[in-house]
C-alpha positions as CSV (number, residue, x, y, z in Angstrom):
1,M,4.9,8.1,-30.4
2,A,5.2,6.8,-26.8
3,H,3.1,8.7,-23.9
4,C,4.2,8.5,-21.1
5,I,1.2,9.2,-18.4
6,A,2.3,7.4,-15.4
7,L,2.0,10.4,-12.6
8,T,-1.1,9.5,-10.2
9,K,-1.6,12.4,-7.9
10,G,-0.4,16.0,-7.1
11,R,1.0,17.0,-3.3
12,E,0.0,19.6,-1.0
13,L,2.0,21.3,1.5
14,D,2.4,19.2,4.5
15,C,1.0,21.3,7.6
16,S,3.1,18.6,9.8
17,R,6.6,19.4,11.2
18,I,9.0,16.2,11.4
19,S,12.5,15.3,13.1
20,G,15.5,14.8,10.8
21,G,18.2,12.3,11.3
22,V,18.5,8.6,12.3
23,R,17.9,6.6,15.5
24,Y,18.9,3.3,14.6
25,L,20.5,1.4,11.8
26,Y,19.8,-2.2,10.9
27,F,22.4,-4.2,9.2
28,G,20.8,-7.6,7.5
29,V,23.5,-9.8,5.4
30,Y,22.5,-9.7,2.1
31,D,23.1,-13.4,1.1
32,Q,20.8,-14.4,3.9
33,Y,17.5,-13.1,2.2
34,L,15.6,-15.4,0.1
35,T,16.0,-15.5,-3.7
36,P,15.4,-13.7,-5.9
37,I,16.0,-11.2,-3.4
38,E,13.3,-8.7,-5.3
39,T,10.5,-11.2,-5.3
40,A,11.2,-13.8,-2.3
41,G,13.6,-12.0,0.2
42,I,12.5,-8.2,0.4
43,V,9.0,-8.1,-1.0
44,Q,7.5,-4.6,-2.2
45,S,4.3,-3.3,-3.1
46,A,3.9,0.2,-4.1
47,G,7.0,1.1,-2.8
48,T,6.2,-0.4,0.7
49,V,8.1,-3.4,2.0
50,T,5.4,-5.9,2.8
51,D,7.6,-9.0,3.6
52,I,10.7,-10.1,4.6
53,N,12.0,-13.5,4.7
54,M,15.3,-14.6,5.4
55,V,17.0,-18.5,6.0
56,G,16.3,-19.9,8.9
57,A,17.5,-18.4,12.3
58,S,19.4,-15.3,10.4
59,V,19.8,-12.1,12.3
60,I,19.8,-8.6,11.6
61,Y,21.5,-6.3,13.8
62,R,20.8,-2.9,15.2
63,Y,23.1,0.0,15.7
64,A,21.9,3.0,18.0
65,M,23.2,6.2,16.4
66,P,24.5,9.4,18.7
67,L,21.9,12.3,18.1
68,G,22.7,13.9,14.8
69,A,25.4,12.0,13.6
70,A,23.9,9.6,11.2
71,S,22.4,10.4,7.7
72,V,20.6,8.9,4.7
73,S,20.8,10.2,1.2
74,E,19.4,9.1,-2.3
75,T,21.4,10.3,-5.5
76,I,19.1,10.0,-8.5
77,T,21.1,10.0,-11.7
78,G,19.3,10.3,-15.2
79,S,20.3,10.5,-18.5
80,T,18.0,12.3,-21.2
81,E,20.4,10.9,-24.1
82,N,20.4,7.2,-22.9
83,G,16.8,6.9,-21.4
84,T,18.3,5.8,-18.4
85,I,18.1,6.5,-14.3
86,F,19.4,5.1,-11.3
87,Y,19.4,5.6,-7.7
88,T,22.4,5.9,-5.3
89,P,21.8,5.4,-1.4
90,T,24.3,6.4,0.9
91,V,24.5,5.6,4.5
92,N,26.8,7.8,6.8
93,L,27.4,6.7,10.5
94,V,29.4,7.5,13.6
95,M,30.4,5.3,16.3
96,N,32.0,7.1,19.2
97,K,34.7,5.2,21.0
98,L,37.3,3.0,19.6
99,T,37.5,-0.7,20.7
100,A,39.0,-3.8,20.0
101,A,35.4,-5.0,19.8
102,D,34.2,-2.4,17.1
103,Q,37.4,-2.7,15.1
104,N,36.4,-6.5,14.6
105,E,32.8,-6.0,13.4
106,I,33.5,-2.9,11.1
107,R,36.5,-5.4,9.3
108,L,33.1,-7.9,8.9
109,L,31.1,-5.1,7.5
110,G,34.0,-4.4,5.3
111,Q,33.5,-7.6,3.7
112,T,30.0,-8.6,4.1
113,K,27.3,-7.0,1.3
114,V,24.3,-5.9,3.4
115,V,20.8,-4.1,3.2
116,I,20.3,-1.6,6.0
117,F,17.2,-0.7,7.2
118,A,16.8,3.4,8.6
119,Q,14.8,3.9,11.4
120,L,13.9,7.6,11.3
121,N,13.3,10.3,13.8
122,E,10.5,11.2,11.7
123,I,7.2,10.0,13.6
124,I,3.9,8.6,11.3
125,P,1.2,11.2,12.7
126,A,-1.4,8.5,12.8
127,N,0.2,6.0,15.2
128,Q,3.8,7.9,16.8
129,H,5.5,4.9,15.3
130,N,9.0,6.2,13.6
131,T,9.4,6.0,9.9
132,I,11.7,2.7,8.4
133,I,13.2,2.7,5.0
134,A,15.2,-0.1,3.1
135,L,18.8,0.5,1.3
136,G,20.0,-1.8,-0.8
137,V,17.3,-4.5,-1.3
138,T,18.2,-5.1,-5.0
139,N,22.2,-5.1,-5.1
140,G,23.2,-4.5,-1.6
141,M,25.0,-1.8,0.3
142,A,29.0,-2.1,0.7
143,L,31.3,-0.2,3.2
144,N,33.6,1.8,0.7
145,T,35.1,4.6,2.7
146,G,35.5,5.2,6.6
147,T,38.1,6.6,9.2
148,M,39.2,5.8,12.7
149,D,40.0,9.3,14.2
150,T,41.1,10.0,17.9
151,G,40.8,13.6,17.4
152,A,43.8,16.2,18.9
153,G,42.1,17.6,22.2
154,F,40.3,16.4,25.2
155,G,36.7,17.2,23.7
156,D,37.3,15.6,20.5
157,R,35.5,12.7,19.4
158,N,37.7,9.3,19.2
159,G,35.7,6.8,17.1
160,Y,35.1,5.9,13.7
161,T,33.0,7.4,10.8
162,L,32.0,5.1,8.0
163,T,29.9,5.2,4.4
164,F,28.1,2.8,3.0
165,D,27.0,3.0,-0.5
166,G,24.6,1.2,-3.2
167,L,23.3,1.4,-6.5
168,E,19.8,0.5,-7.3
169,P,17.0,0.5,-9.9
170,N,14.6,2.1,-8.0
171,P,14.4,4.6,-5.2
172,F,14.3,3.2,-1.6
173,P,11.4,1.9,-0.4
174,F,9.5,2.2,3.1
175,L,9.0,-0.5,5.6
176,A,5.0,-1.6,6.3
177,D,4.2,0.1,9.7
178,Y,5.1,-2.1,12.7
179,T,2.5,-3.1,15.2
180,T,4.4,-2.7,18.2
181,E,7.8,-3.0,17.9
182,P,9.9,-2.4,14.2
183,F,10.2,-6.0,12.3
184,D,7.2,-7.4,14.1
185,N,4.8,-7.3,11.2
186,T,3.3,-10.6,10.2
187,G,5.0,-11.0,7.1
188,F,8.7,-10.6,8.4
189,S,10.2,-13.8,8.9
190,D,12.9,-16.5,9.9
191,F,15.1,-13.8,11.5
192,T,15.6,-12.1,14.8
193,V,16.7,-8.7,15.9
194,D,20.0,-8.3,17.9
195,I,19.8,-4.6,19.9
196,D,22.9,-5.0,21.9
């Protein structure tokens, strides 16, 4: 008879308060990470991404999010009968204003499998840095639904609502804390971050 005794600790209530929501989303093209992605492209240890290695001169693209408009969730699906468990990460983002440039980028996002990094509004108390999580690190994320809306009234939003989802064998990992700016870690190499 198998004994599953892998638990390692309990959890007390956390006395600190945090802020919800997403500050920035970063998109990296899945096929530009070194392969195999799990052991060479996005290396993890104990649920933390310690190394990111991409092919030379790759770019991770940063999208600034309007306050209170973007969210990340992950659904856990298990089957006692089948002895399986998997995770479905979902990223919802809103982009205000309709533009030709955004239309073109959204078309490209719809054609490309990506890894998404979400810089949360949650702050790490020890150093006041933002928490960053990685989504789609094994199988990538895909843009599978979205809308382009004009609204009806003068006060309505013109813009885009996009949803990316994935299917992963493990829950999303956290990025190792950065030094000064996100992605400045010594183990992260061969890419730049485009913030425009």
